LOFI-800404 format. One line per field, with one value per atom (N, C-alpha, C): chain; residue in three letters; atom name; residue number from 1; x, y, z. Coordinates in nm, 2 decimals, padded with zeros to 4 digits. Layout:
BEGIN
torvex	A, ... $
vovex	ALA, ... $
nuvo	CA, ... $
setor	NUM, ... $
x	X, ... $
y	Y, ... $
z	Z, ... $
//
This chain:
BEGIN
torvex	A, A, A, A, A, A, A, A, A, A, A, A, A, A, A, A, A, A, A, A, A, A, A, A, A, A, A, A, A, A, A, A, A, A, A, A, A, A, A, A, A, A, A, A, A, A, A, A, A, A, A, A, A, A, A, A, A, A, A, A, A, A, A, A, A, A, A, A, A, A, A, A, A, A, A, A, A, A, A, A, A, A, A, A, A, A, A, A, A, A, A, A, A, A, A, A, A, A, A, A, A, A, A, A, A, A, A, A, A, A, A, A, A, A, A, A, A, A, A, A, A, A, A, A, A, A, A, A, A, A, A, A, A, A, A, A, A, A, A, A, A, A, A, A, A, A, A, A, A, A, A, A, A, A, A, A, A, A, A, A, A, A, A, A, A, A, A, A, A, A, A, A, A, A, A, A, A, A, A, A, A, A, A, A, A, A $
vovex	MET, MET, MET, ASN, ASN, ASN, LYS, LYS, LYS, GLU, GLU, GLU, GLN, GLN, GLN, SER, SER, SER, LYS, LYS, LYS, HIS, HIS, HIS, LEU, LEU, LEU, ALA, ALA, ALA, ALA, ALA, ALA, THR, THR, THR, PHE, PHE, PHE, GLN, GLN, GLN, ALA, ALA, ALA, VAL, VAL, VAL, ALA, ALA, ALA, LEU, LEU, LEU, ALA, ALA, ALA, GLU, GLU, GLU, LEU, LEU, LEU, GLY, GLY, GLY, TYR, TYR, TYR, PHE, PHE, PHE, GLY, GLY, GLY, TYR, TYR, TYR, GLN, GLN, GLN, ALA, ALA, ALA, MET, MET, MET, SER, SER, SER, ALA, ALA, ALA, ASP, ASP, ASP, ARG, ARG, ARG, TRP, TRP, TRP, TRP, TRP, TRP, ILE, ILE, ILE, PHE, PHE, PHE, CYS, CYS, CYS, TRP, TRP, TRP, SER, SER, SER, MET, MET, MET, GLY, GLY, GLY, VAL, VAL, VAL, PHE, PHE, PHE, LEU, LEU, LEU, TRP, TRP, TRP, LEU, LEU, LEU, GLU, GLU, GLU, PHE, PHE, PHE, GLY, GLY, GLY, ALA, ALA, ALA, PHE, PHE, PHE, TRP, TRP, TRP, THR, THR, THR, LEU, LEU, LEU, GLN, GLN, GLN, GLY, GLY, GLY, VAL, VAL, VAL, ASP, ASP, ASP, ASP, ASP, ASP, GLY, GLY, GLY, ARG, ARG, ARG $
nuvo	N, CA, C, N, CA, C, N, CA, C, N, CA, C, N, CA, C, N, CA, C, N, CA, C, N, CA, C, N, CA, C, N, CA, C, N, CA, C, N, CA, C, N, CA, C, N, CA, C, N, CA, C, N, CA, C, N, CA, C, N, CA, C, N, CA, C, N, CA, C, N, CA, C, N, CA, C, N, CA, C, N, CA, C, N, CA, C, N, CA, C, N, CA, C, N, CA, C, N, CA, C, N, CA, C, N, CA, C, N, CA, C, N, CA, C, N, CA, C, N, CA, C, N, CA, C, N, CA, C, N, CA, C, N, CA, C, N, CA, C, N, CA, C, N, CA, C, N, CA, C, N, CA, C, N, CA, C, N, CA, C, N, CA, C, N, CA, C, N, CA, C, N, CA, C, N, CA, C, N, CA, C, N, CA, C, N, CA, C, N, CA, C, N, CA, C, N, CA, C, N, CA, C, N, CA, C, N, CA, C, N, CA, C, N, CA, C $
setor	1, 1, 1, 2, 2, 2, 3, 3, 3, 4, 4, 4, 5, 5, 5, 6, 6, 6, 7, 7, 7, 8, 8, 8, 9, 9, 9, 10, 10, 10, 11, 11, 11, 12, 12, 12, 13, 13, 13, 14, 14, 14, 15, 15, 15, 16, 16, 16, 17, 17, 17, 18, 18, 18, 19, 19, 19, 20, 20, 20, 21, 21, 21, 22, 22, 22, 23, 23, 23, 24, 24, 24, 25, 25, 25, 26, 26, 26, 27, 27, 27, 28, 28, 28, 29, 29, 29, 30, 30, 30, 31, 31, 31, 32, 32, 32, 33, 33, 33, 34, 34, 34, 35, 35, 35, 36, 36, 36, 37, 37, 37, 38, 38, 38, 39, 39, 39, 40, 40, 40, 41, 41, 41, 42, 42, 42, 43, 43, 43, 44, 44, 44, 45, 45, 45, 46, 46, 46, 47, 47, 47, 48, 48, 48, 49, 49, 49, 50, 50, 50, 51, 51, 51, 52, 52, 52, 53, 53, 53, 54, 54, 54, 55, 55, 55, 56, 56, 56, 57, 57, 57, 58, 58, 58, 59, 59, 59, 60, 60, 60, 61, 61, 61, 62, 62, 62 $
x	-09.18, -09.25, -09.16, -09.18, -09.08, -09.19, -09.13, -09.21, -09.34, -09.36, -09.50, -09.59, -09.56, -09.65, -09.69, -09.61, -09.64, -09.71, -09.70, -09.78, -09.91, -09.92, -10.08, -10.14, -10.08, -10.14, -10.19, -10.11, -10.13, -10.26, -10.27, -10.37, -10.49, -10.48, -10.60, -10.65, -10.55, -10.59, -10.69, -10.63, -10.70, -10.83, -10.85, -10.97, -11.08, -11.02, -11.12, -11.16, -11.06, -11.10, -11.21, -11.18, -11.27, -11.39, -11.41, -11.55, -11.62, -11.55, -11.60, -11.65, -11.59, -11.61, -11.74, -11.74, -11.84, -11.98, -11.96, -12.09, -12.13, -12.06, -12.09, -12.10, -12.01, -12.00, -12.12, -12.14, -12.27, -12.37, -12.42, -12.53, -12.54, -12.45, -12.46, -12.47, -12.41, -12.42, -12.57, -12.62, -12.75, -12.86, -12.84, -12.93, -12.89, -12.81, -12.79, -12.71, -12.66, -12.59, -12.44, -12.42, -12.26, -12.17, -12.21, -12.14, -12.08, -12.17, -12.12, -12.04, -12.07, -11.99, -11.84, -11.83, -11.71, -11.63, -11.70, -11.64, -11.58, -11.67, -11.63, -11.51, -11.49, -11.38, -11.25, -11.27, -11.16, -11.12, -11.21, -11.17, -11.09, -11.15, -11.07, -10.92, -10.93, -10.77, -10.72, -10.75, -10.67, -10.61, -10.71, -10.69, -10.60, -10.59, -10.50, -10.37, -10.36, -10.22, -10.18, -10.25, -10.22, -10.13, -10.21, -10.15, -10.02, -10.01, -09.89, -09.78, -09.80, -09.72, -09.66, -09.76, -09.69, -09.59, -09.62, -09.52, -09.40, -09.38, -09.30, -09.14, -09.11, -08.98, -08.96, -09.06, -09.06, -08.96, -08.89, -08.81, -08.84, -08.89, -08.91, -08.81, -08.68, -08.58, -08.55, -08.64, -08.62, -08.52 $
y	09.94, 10.08, 10.20, 10.31, 10.43, 10.48, 10.58, 10.66, 10.71, 10.78, 10.83, 10.73, 10.63, 10.51, 10.44, 10.42, 10.38, 10.45, 10.59, 10.68, 10.69, 10.68, 10.67, 10.55, 10.42, 10.31, 10.32, 10.37, 10.36, 10.46, 10.58, 10.66, 10.59, 10.50, 10.42, 10.31, 10.27, 10.15, 10.24, 10.34, 10.41, 10.48, 10.51, 10.56, 10.44, 10.32, 10.23, 10.17, 10.17, 10.13, 10.22, 10.34, 10.42, 10.42, 10.41, 10.38, 10.25, 10.15, 10.02, 10.04, 10.09, 10.10, 10.21, 10.29, 10.39, 10.34, 10.26, 10.20, 10.09, 09.99, 09.86, 09.87, 09.92, 09.94, 10.02, 10.15, 10.22, 10.17, 10.10, 10.06, 09.91, 09.84, 09.72, 09.78, 09.90, 09.94, 10.00, 10.07, 10.12, 10.03, 09.89, 09.80, 09.68, 09.73, 09.62, 09.48, 09.48, 09.36, 09.38, 09.35, 09.37, 09.27, 09.14, 09.06, 09.11, 09.18, 09.25, 09.37, 09.45, 09.56, 09.50, 09.41, 09.34, 09.29, 09.24, 09.19, 09.30, 09.41, 09.54, 09.61, 09.60, 09.65, 09.57, 09.44, 09.33, 09.36, 09.42, 09.43, 09.58, 09.69, 09.80, 09.78, 09.70, 09.69, 09.62, 09.53, 09.45, 09.55, 09.66, 09.74, 09.85, 09.88, 09.98, 09.92, 09.79, 09.72, 09.72, 09.70, 09.73, 09.86, 09.94, 10.09, 10.10, 10.04, 10.03, 09.96, 09.84, 09.77, 09.82, 09.90, 09.97, 10.07, 10.14, 10.25, 10.20, 10.07, 10.02, 10.06, 10.05, 10.08, 10.23, 10.29, 10.45, 10.54, 10.60, 10.70, 10.84, 10.90, 11.07, 11.16, 11.10, 11.19, 11.27, 11.27, 11.35, 11.29 $
z	02.85, 02.86, 02.91, 02.85, 02.91, 03.01, 03.07, 03.20, 03.15, 03.05, 03.01, 02.97, 02.91, 02.90, 03.03, 03.11, 03.26, 03.33, 03.33, 03.40, 03.36, 03.21, 03.15, 03.19, 03.20, 03.22, 03.36, 03.46, 03.59, 03.61, 03.53, 03.56, 03.51, 03.39, 03.34, 03.45, 03.51, 03.60, 03.71, 03.76, 03.87, 03.84, 03.71, 03.67, 03.65, 03.59, 03.59, 03.72, 03.82, 03.98, 04.03, 04.01, 04.07, 04.00, 03.87, 03.81, 03.84, 03.85, 03.91, 04.04, 04.14, 04.25, 04.29, 04.21, 04.20, 04.16, 04.04, 03.99, 04.06, 04.08, 04.14, 04.31, 04.35, 04.48, 04.56, 04.48, 04.54, 04.52, 04.41, 04.39, 04.48, 04.52, 04.61, 04.75, 04.78, 04.91, 04.96, 04.84, 04.87, 04.86, 04.80, 04.80, 04.90, 05.00, 05.10, 05.04, 04.96, 04.89, 04.92, 05.06, 05.10, 05.04, 04.99, 04.92, 04.79, 04.72, 04.59, 04.62, 04.73, 04.78, 04.79, 04.88, 04.90, 04.76, 04.68, 04.57, 04.48, 04.49, 04.42, 04.48, 04.63, 04.68, 04.64, 04.65, 04.61, 04.44, 04.36, 04.22, 04.24, 04.32, 04.33, 04.38, 04.47, 04.53, 04.41, 04.36, 04.25, 04.14, 04.12, 04.01, 04.06, 04.18, 04.24, 04.24, 04.29, 04.27, 04.14, 04.04, 03.89, 03.87, 03.90, 03.89, 03.97, 04.09, 04.17, 04.09, 04.02, 03.96, 03.85, 03.77, 03.66, 03.67, 03.80, 03.85, 03.92, 03.95, 04.02, 03.98, 03.85, 03.78, 03.75, 03.76, 03.72, 03.80, 03.76, 03.83, 03.80, 03.90, 03.88, 03.85, 03.90, 03.89, 03.99, 04.11, 04.25, 04.32 $
//
C-alpha cells in the first residue's frame, strides 16, 4: 500500500471504532450492561490498534 492508501485505511479503522463504541458502548452503559461495554471497549481498542498497525510503515517526511 502507498502512503495515501494507508492513511485512508487508518481513518476508516478509526471511524468504525468510534461508531462501534458510540453505538454499542453508550447503549450498554446507559442500560447497566457493563460486560457489553467492556466488550465494546475491547473491540474499540482492537480497531485502534489496526489503525496504528496500518500507519506503522508510513513516513510523513518530517
